[in-house]
TILOLUM-287625 format. One record per residue: x, y, z of N, C-alpha, C in turn; residue number from 1. Coordinates in Angstrom, 1 decimal, always signed. Layout:
BEGIN
n_X,n_Y,n_Z,ca_X,ca_Y,ca_Z,c_X,c_Y,c_Z,pos
X,Y,Z,X,Y,Z,X,Y,Z,NUM
...
//
This chain:
BEGIN
n_X,n_Y,n_Z,ca_X,ca_Y,ca_Z,c_X,c_Y,c_Z,pos
+0.9,-1.2,+0.0,+0.0,+0.0,+0.0,+0.9,+1.2,+0.0,1
+0.6,+2.2,-0.8,+1.4,+3.4,-0.9,+1.1,+4.4,+0.2,2
+2.1,+5.2,+0.5,+2.0,+6.2,+1.6,+1.2,+7.4,+1.0,3
+0.0,+7.7,+1.6,-0.8,+8.9,+1.1,-0.1,+10.2,+1.2,4
+0.9,+10.3,+2.1,+1.7,+11.6,+2.3,+2.9,+11.7,+1.3,5
+3.2,+10.6,+0.6,+4.3,+10.6,-0.3,+4.0,+11.6,-1.5,6
+5.1,+12.2,-2.0,+4.9,+13.0,-3.2,+4.3,+12.2,-4.4,7
+3.4,+12.8,-5.1,+2.8,+12.2,-6.3,+3.2,+12.8,-7.6,8
+3.3,+11.9,-8.5,+3.6,+12.4,-9.9,+2.4,+13.0,-10.5,9
+2.6,+14.1,-11.2,+1.4,+14.7,-11.9,+1.8,+15.1,-13.3,10
+0.9,+15.4,-14.1,+1.1,+15.6,-15.5,+0.4,+16.8,-16.0,11
+1.1,+17.6,-16.9,+0.5,+18.7,-17.5,+0.7,+18.6,-19.0,12
-0.3,+18.6,-19.8,-0.2,+18.5,-21.2,-0.3,+19.8,-21.9,13
+0.7,+20.2,-22.6,+0.8,+21.5,-23.2,-0.4,+21.8,-24.1,14
-0.8,+20.8,-24.9,-1.9,+21.0,-25.8,-3.3,+21.2,-25.1,15
-3.3,+21.0,-23.8,-4.6,+21.2,-23.1,-4.6,+22.6,-22.5,16
-3.6,+23.3,-22.6,-3.5,+24.7,-22.1,-3.5,+25.7,-23.2,17
-4.3,+26.8,-23.0,-4.3,+27.8,-24.0,-3.1,+28.8,-23.8,18
-2.7,+29.5,-24.9,-1.8,+30.6,-24.7,-2.6,+31.7,-24.2,19
-2.0,+32.5,-23.3,-2.6,+33.7,-22.7,-1.7,+34.9,-23.0,20
-2.4,+35.9,-23.5,-1.7,+37.2,-23.8,-1.3,+37.8,-22.5,21
+0.0,+38.0,-22.2,+0.4,+38.6,-20.9,+1.0,+40.0,-21.0,22
+1.4,+40.3,-22.1,+2.0,+41.7,-22.3,+1.9,+42.1,-23.8,23
+1.4,+43.2,-24.0,+1.2,+43.7,-25.4,+1.7,+45.1,-25.6,24
+2.0,+45.4,-26.9,+2.4,+46.7,-27.3,+1.9,+47.0,-28.7,25
+1.7,+48.3,-29.0,+1.4,+48.7,-30.3,+2.7,+49.2,-31.0,26
+2.9,+48.7,-32.2,+4.1,+49.2,-33.0,+3.5,+49.7,-34.3,27
+3.3,+51.0,-34.3,+2.6,+51.6,-35.5,+1.2,+51.1,-35.5,28
+0.9,+50.4,-36.6,-0.5,+49.9,-36.8,-0.7,+48.5,-36.4,29
+0.4,+47.9,-35.8,+0.2,+46.4,-35.5,+0.5,+46.2,-34.0,30
-0.1,+45.1,-33.5,+0.0,+44.8,-32.1,+1.0,+43.6,-32.0,31
+1.8,+43.6,-31.0,+2.7,+42.5,-30.7,+2.6,+42.1,-29.3,32
+2.6,+40.8,-29.0,+2.4,+40.3,-27.6,+3.3,+39.2,-27.2,33
+3.4,+39.0,-25.9,+4.0,+37.8,-25.3,+2.8,+36.9,-24.9,34
+2.9,+35.7,-25.3,+1.9,+34.7,-25.0,+2.5,+33.6,-24.2,35
+1.8,+33.2,-23.1,+2.3,+32.2,-22.2,+1.4,+31.1,-22.0,36
+1.9,+29.9,-21.9,+1.2,+28.7,-21.3,+1.9,+28.5,-20.0,37
+1.2,+28.8,-18.9,+1.8,+28.7,-17.6,+1.6,+27.2,-17.2,38
+2.6,+26.4,-17.5,+2.4,+24.9,-17.2,+2.6,+24.6,-15.8,39
+3.4,+25.4,-15.0,+3.5,+25.3,-13.6,+3.9,+26.6,-13.0,40
+3.1,+27.1,-12.1,+3.4,+28.4,-11.5,+3.3,+28.3,-10.0,41
+4.4,+28.3,-9.3,+4.5,+28.2,-7.9,+5.3,+29.4,-7.3,42
+5.2,+29.8,-6.1,+6.0,+30.9,-5.6,+7.5,+30.7,-5.7,43
+8.0,+29.4,-5.7,+9.4,+29.1,-5.7,+9.9,+28.5,-7.1,44
+9.0,+28.4,-8.1,+9.4,+27.9,-9.3,+8.3,+28.1,-10.4,45
+8.7,+28.1,-11.6,+7.7,+28.2,-12.7,+8.3,+27.5,-14.0,46
+7.4,+27.1,-14.8,+7.7,+26.5,-16.1,+6.7,+27.0,-17.1,47
+7.2,+27.8,-18.1,+6.3,+28.4,-19.1,+6.7,+28.0,-20.5,48
+5.7,+27.8,-21.3,+5.9,+27.7,-22.8,+5.5,+29.1,-23.3,49
+6.5,+29.8,-23.9,+6.3,+31.2,-24.3,+6.4,+31.4,-25.8,50
+5.6,+32.3,-26.3,+5.6,+32.7,-27.7,+5.7,+34.2,-27.8,51
+6.7,+34.7,-28.6,+6.8,+36.1,-28.8,+6.4,+36.4,-30.3,52
+5.5,+37.4,-30.4,+5.1,+37.8,-31.8,+6.2,+38.4,-32.5,53
+6.2,+38.4,-33.8,+7.3,+39.0,-34.6,+7.6,+40.4,-34.2,54
+8.8,+40.8,-34.0,+9.2,+42.1,-33.7,+8.9,+42.6,-32.3,55
+8.4,+41.8,-31.5,+8.1,+42.2,-30.1,+9.4,+42.7,-29.4,56
+9.3,+43.8,-28.7,+10.5,+44.3,-27.9,+10.1,+44.4,-26.5,57
+10.9,+43.8,-25.6,+10.7,+43.9,-24.2,+11.8,+44.6,-23.5,58
+11.5,+45.4,-22.5,+12.5,+46.1,-21.8,+13.5,+45.3,-21.0,59
+14.6,+45.8,-20.7,+15.6,+45.2,-19.8,+14.9,+44.9,-18.4,60
+15.1,+43.7,-17.9,+14.5,+43.3,-16.6,+15.3,+42.1,-16.1,61
+14.9,+41.8,-14.9,+15.5,+40.6,-14.3,+14.4,+39.8,-13.5,62
+14.8,+38.9,-12.7,+13.9,+38.1,-11.9,+14.6,+37.8,-10.6,63
+13.8,+37.6,-9.6,+14.4,+37.2,-8.3,+14.5,+35.6,-8.2,64
+15.2,+35.1,-9.3,+15.4,+33.7,-9.4,+16.5,+33.4,-10.4,65
+17.0,+32.2,-10.4,+17.7,+31.7,-11.6,+16.7,+31.5,-12.6,66
+17.0,+31.7,-13.9,+16.1,+31.7,-15.0,+16.8,+31.1,-16.2,67
+16.1,+30.2,-16.9,+16.7,+29.6,-18.1,+15.6,+29.7,-19.2,68
+16.1,+30.1,-20.4,+15.3,+30.3,-21.6,+15.9,+29.4,-22.6,69
+15.1,+28.4,-23.1,+15.5,+27.5,-24.2,+14.7,+27.9,-25.4,70
+15.3,+28.3,-26.5,+14.6,+28.7,-27.7,+14.3,+27.4,-28.5,71
+13.0,+27.2,-28.8,+12.6,+26.0,-29.5,+12.2,+26.3,-31.0,72
+11.9,+27.5,-31.3,+11.6,+27.9,-32.7,+11.8,+29.4,-32.9,73
+12.1,+29.8,-34.1,+12.3,+31.2,-34.4,+13.6,+31.7,-34.0,74
+13.6,+33.0,-33.7,+14.9,+33.7,-33.4,+14.5,+34.9,-32.4,75
+15.3,+35.1,-31.4,+15.1,+36.1,-30.5,+16.5,+36.7,-30.0,76
+16.6,+38.0,-29.8,+17.8,+38.6,-29.5,+17.7,+39.0,-28.0,77
+18.7,+38.6,-27.2,+18.9,+39.0,-25.8,+20.2,+39.8,-25.7,78
+20.0,+41.1,-25.3,+21.2,+41.9,-25.2,+22.0,+42.0,-26.6,79
+21.3,+41.9,-27.7,+21.9,+41.9,-29.0,+22.4,+40.6,-29.5,80
+22.4,+39.5,-28.6,+22.9,+38.2,-29.0,+21.8,+37.4,-29.7,81
+22.1,+37.0,-30.9,+21.1,+36.2,-31.6,+21.0,+34.8,-31.1,82
+19.7,+34.4,-30.7,+19.5,+33.1,-30.2,+18.4,+32.4,-31.0,83
+18.9,+31.3,-31.7,+18.0,+30.6,-32.6,+17.6,+29.3,-31.8,84
+16.7,+28.5,-32.5,+16.3,+27.2,-31.9,+17.5,+26.4,-31.5,85
+17.5,+25.9,-30.3,+18.6,+25.2,-29.7,+19.5,+26.0,-28.8,86
+19.2,+27.3,-28.7,+20.0,+28.2,-27.8,+19.5,+28.1,-26.4,87
+20.4,+28.1,-25.4,+20.0,+28.2,-24.0,+20.6,+29.5,-23.5,88
+19.7,+30.3,-22.9,+20.1,+31.5,-22.2,+20.0,+31.3,-20.7,89
+21.2,+31.4,-20.0,+21.2,+31.2,-18.6,+21.3,+32.6,-17.9,90
+20.3,+32.8,-17.1,+20.2,+34.1,-16.4,+20.2,+33.9,-14.9,91
+21.4,+34.1,-14.2,+21.4,+33.8,-12.8,+20.6,+34.9,-12.0,92
+20.3,+34.5,-10.8,+19.6,+35.4,-9.9,+20.3,+36.8,-9.9,93
+19.5,+37.8,-10.1,+20.1,+39.2,-10.0,+20.5,+39.7,-11.4,94
+20.7,+38.9,-12.4,+21.1,+39.4,-13.7,+19.9,+40.1,-14.4,95
+20.3,+41.1,-15.1,+19.3,+41.8,-16.0,+19.6,+41.5,-17.4,96
+18.6,+41.5,-18.2,+18.8,+41.2,-19.7,+17.8,+42.0,-20.5,97
+18.2,+42.3,-21.7,+17.3,+43.1,-22.6,+18.1,+44.2,-23.2,98
+17.5,+44.9,-24.1,+16.1,+44.5,-24.5,+16.1,+43.1,-25.2,99
+14.9,+42.6,-25.1,+14.6,+41.3,-25.8,+13.9,+41.7,-27.0,100
+14.3,+41.2,-28.2,+13.7,+41.5,-29.5,+13.5,+40.3,-30.2,101
+12.2,+40.0,-30.5,+11.8,+38.8,-31.3,+12.2,+39.0,-32.8,102
+12.6,+38.0,-33.5,+12.9,+38.0,-34.9,+11.7,+38.3,-35.7,103
+11.9,+38.4,-37.0,+10.9,+38.7,-38.0,+9.7,+37.7,-38.0,104
+10.0,+36.4,-37.6,+9.0,+35.4,-37.6,+8.6,+35.1,-36.2,105
+9.0,+35.8,-35.2,+8.7,+35.6,-33.8,+9.6,+34.5,-33.2,106
+9.3,+34.0,-32.0,+10.1,+33.0,-31.4,+9.2,+32.2,-30.4,107
+9.6,+31.1,-30.1,+9.0,+30.2,-29.1,+10.0,+29.7,-28.2,108
+9.7,+29.7,-26.9,+10.7,+29.3,-25.9,+10.1,+28.5,-24.8,109
+10.9,+27.8,-24.1,+10.6,+27.2,-22.8,+11.3,+27.9,-21.8,110
+10.7,+28.4,-20.7,+11.3,+29.2,-19.6,+11.1,+28.5,-18.3,111
+12.2,+28.3,-17.6,+12.2,+27.7,-16.3,+12.8,+28.6,-15.2,112
+12.1,+28.8,-14.2,+12.5,+29.7,-13.1,+12.7,+28.9,-11.8,113
+13.7,+29.1,-11.1,+14.0,+28.5,-9.8,+13.9,+29.6,-8.7,114
+12.7,+30.1,-8.5,+12.5,+31.2,-7.6,+11.3,+32.0,-8.1,115
+11.2,+33.3,-7.7,+10.1,+34.2,-8.1,+10.2,+34.5,-9.6,116
+9.2,+34.2,-10.3,+9.2,+34.4,-11.8,+8.7,+35.8,-12.2,117
+8.2,+36.6,-11.3,+7.7,+37.9,-11.7,+8.9,+38.8,-12.1,118
+8.7,+39.6,-13.2,+9.7,+40.4,-13.7,+10.0,+41.6,-12.7,119
+11.3,+42.1,-12.7,+11.7,+43.2,-12.0,+12.3,+44.2,-13.1,120
+11.6,+45.3,-13.4,+12.1,+46.2,-14.5,+13.4,+46.8,-14.1,121
+14.2,+47.1,-15.1,+15.5,+47.7,-15.0,+15.7,+48.7,-16.1,122
+16.6,+49.7,-16.0,+17.0,+50.6,-17.0,+15.8,+51.3,-17.7,123
+15.0,+52.0,-16.9,+13.8,+52.6,-17.4,+14.1,+53.7,-18.4,124
+15.2,+54.5,-18.3,+15.5,+55.5,-19.2,+15.8,+54.8,-20.6,125
+16.6,+53.7,-20.6,+16.9,+53.0,-21.8,+15.6,+52.6,-22.5,126
+14.6,+52.1,-21.7,+13.4,+51.6,-22.3,+12.6,+52.7,-22.9,127
+12.5,+53.9,-22.2,+11.8,+55.0,-22.8,+12.4,+55.4,-24.1,128
+13.7,+55.4,-24.2,+14.4,+55.8,-25.5,+14.1,+54.7,-26.6,129
+14.1,+53.5,-26.2,+13.8,+52.4,-27.2,+12.3,+52.6,-27.7,130
+11.4,+52.9,-26.8,+10.0,+53.0,-27.2,+9.9,+54.2,-28.2,131
+10.5,+55.3,-27.9,+10.5,+56.5,-28.8,+11.1,+56.2,-30.1,132
+12.2,+55.5,-30.1,+13.0,+55.2,-31.4,+12.1,+54.3,-32.3,133
+11.5,+53.3,-31.7,+10.7,+52.3,-32.4,+9.3,+52.5,-32.6,134
+8.8,+53.6,-32.0,+7.3,+53.9,-32.0,+6.5,+52.9,-31.3,135
+6.9,+52.5,-30.1,+6.2,+51.5,-29.3,+5.4,+52.2,-28.3,136
+4.1,+51.7,-28.2,+3.2,+52.2,-27.2,+2.8,+50.9,-26.4,137
+3.1,+50.9,-25.1,+2.8,+49.8,-24.2,+1.3,+49.8,-24.0,138
+0.6,+48.6,-24.1,-0.8,+48.5,-23.9,-1.0,+48.0,-22.5,139
-2.2,+48.2,-21.9,-2.4,+47.7,-20.5,-2.3,+46.2,-20.5,140
-1.7,+45.7,-19.4,-1.6,+44.3,-19.2,-3.0,+43.7,-19.0,141
-3.3,+42.6,-19.6,-4.6,+42.0,-19.4,-4.7,+41.3,-18.0,142
-5.9,+41.2,-17.5,-6.1,+40.5,-16.3,-5.8,+39.0,-16.5,143
-5.1,+38.5,-15.5,-4.6,+37.1,-15.6,-5.3,+36.2,-14.6,144
-5.5,+35.0,-14.9,-6.1,+34.0,-13.9,-4.9,+33.4,-13.2,145
-4.3,+34.0,-12.2,-3.2,+33.6,-11.5,-3.4,+33.6,-10.0,146
-2.7,+32.9,-9.2,-2.8,+32.9,-7.7,-2.7,+34.3,-7.2,147
-3.3,+34.6,-6.1,-3.2,+36.0,-5.5,-1.8,+36.4,-5.2,148
-0.9,+35.5,-4.8,+0.5,+35.9,-4.5,+1.2,+36.4,-5.7,149
+0.7,+36.1,-6.9,+1.4,+36.5,-8.2,+1.1,+37.9,-8.6,150
+0.4,+38.7,-7.8,+0.1,+40.1,-8.1,+1.3,+40.9,-8.2,151
+1.1,+42.2,-8.3,+2.2,+43.2,-8.5,+3.2,+43.1,-7.3,152
+4.4,+43.2,-7.7,+5.5,+43.2,-6.7,+5.4,+44.5,-5.9,153
+5.7,+44.5,-4.6,+5.7,+45.7,-3.8,+7.0,+46.1,-3.2,154
+8.1,+45.3,-3.6,+9.4,+45.5,-3.0,+10.3,+46.2,-4.0,155
//
């Protein structure tokens, strides 16, 4: 007989989860977004299947965690470094990265966080200059169906 308190294996099937628009911007007459499948979201870890629309630009930021990004399709630039399918981006706790710029056909990644996955913005002046240069208007973040602890950071 198995121990009812023992850890249990669980399964999450990517095709059973929808992509959710988590961050959008207007670039001239087109909209570009970050789309997530939150396959596991806990206070101390997260596993996301992420899709970036073509040309999406994200500001420099970090996370209060070690963070890994594995590119599975398309092309995305981190700090100007071109990352194609098969590239692993290793971001230790406290590192900032960006801007992040999706290639002409967008990109698809797997992201793993070992800690708090919520973003911590950095280099706000740089971001304002990039938005002016590229004609980017940030759109309001959509409401997300996430646990209460995942709300806005207050620290």
